[in-house]
C-alpha positions as semicolon CSV with decimal commas, in nm:
position;residue;x (nm);y (nm);z (nm)
1;M;7,844;-7,139;11,339
2;N;7,896;-7,489;11,200
3;M;7,642;-7,662;10,983
4;E;7,530;-8,004;11,090
5;T;7,633;-8,265;10,838
6;N;7,276;-8,345;10,738
7;E;7,182;-7,985;10,657
8;L;7,207;-7,862;10,301
9;L;7,407;-7,546;10,250
10;W;7,360;-7,296;9,968
11;V;7,445;-6,937;9,883
12;T;7,152;-6,696;9,908
13;K;7,329;-6,370;9,822
14;V;7,655;-6,271;9,652
15;E;7,823;-5,933;9,611
16;Y;8,153;-5,842;9,452
17;A;8,391;-5,699;9,714
18;E;8,735;-5,641;9,556
19;E;9,003;-5,823;9,358
20;Y;8,895;-6,190;9,367
21;K;8,686;-6,153;9,681
22;L;8,312;-6,210;9,710
23;L;8,083;-6,135;10,002
24;L;7,857;-6,439;10,037
25;T;7,550;-6,498;10,250
26;F;7,447;-6,857;10,313
27;N;7,110;-7,008;10,400
28;N;7,223;-7,042;10,763
29;N;7,243;-6,658;10,778
30;V;7,624;-6,657;10,792
31;T;7,792;-6,391;10,578
32;K;8,154;-6,446;10,479
33;L;8,412;-6,267;10,270
34;V;8,587;-6,527;10,056
35;D;8,902;-6,483;9,848
36;L;8,895;-6,710;9,545
37;Q;9,226;-6,604;9,390
38;S;9,413;-6,919;9,496
39;S;9,120;-7,137;9,380
40;L;9,131;-7,022;9,017
41;Y;9,325;-7,309;8,866
42;G;9,225;-7,579;8,623
43;E;9,070;-7,552;8,280
44;V;8,731;-7,413;8,382
45;F;8,865;-7,162;8,638
46;E;9,171;-7,025;8,451
47;P;8,963;-6,778;8,242
48;L;8,837;-6,622;8,566
49;K;9,187;-6,492;8,639
50;D;9,079;-6,211;8,403
51;I;8,923;-5,987;8,667
52;E;8,655;-5,860;8,426
53;K;8,542;-6,218;8,359
54;F;8,557;-6,295;8,732
55;K;8,316;-6,008;8,802
56;Q;8,057;-6,156;8,562
57;F;7,906;-6,405;8,807
58;E;7,546;-6,486;8,884
59;L;7,369;-6,653;9,172
60;S;7,227;-6,988;9,066
61;D;6,977;-7,183;9,274
62;W;7,252;-7,292;9,511
63;T;7,588;-7,121;9,446
64;V;7,788;-6,864;9,253
65;E;7,819;-6,946;8,884
66;W;7,999;-6,800;8,584
67;S;7,887;-6,809;8,219
68;N;8,161;-7,058;8,124
69;G;8,009;-7,314;8,361
70;A;8,252;-7,259;8,649
71;D;8,109;-7,282;8,999
72;F;8,215;-7,377;9,349
73;A;8,030;-7,603;9,589
74;P;7,868;-7,399;9,868
75;E;8,043;-7,617;10,128
76;Y;8,381;-7,530;9,975
77;L;8,299;-7,158;9,978
78;F;8,178;-7,178;10,336
79;E;8,504;-7,335;10,454
80;L;8,728;-7,080;10,275
81;N;8,902;-6,815;10,479
82;S;8,960;-6,474;10,325
């Protein structure tokens, strides 16, 4: 299911799956398993390579967020393939 370009997309539910994978549900009722391992580069994401830190995420108003301020745009997460 593709989102129309004028519709806002956000994450409504997140669960830890395994390794660097999260099971995400979006506001369009699509649930996807996303693997973020290859996305953990750059200053803000490097600390999340520590799997224990990676597991310490929360659901913000619109996406998955970590305590160090790292987050991913919902559109980016939606387009990822696991």
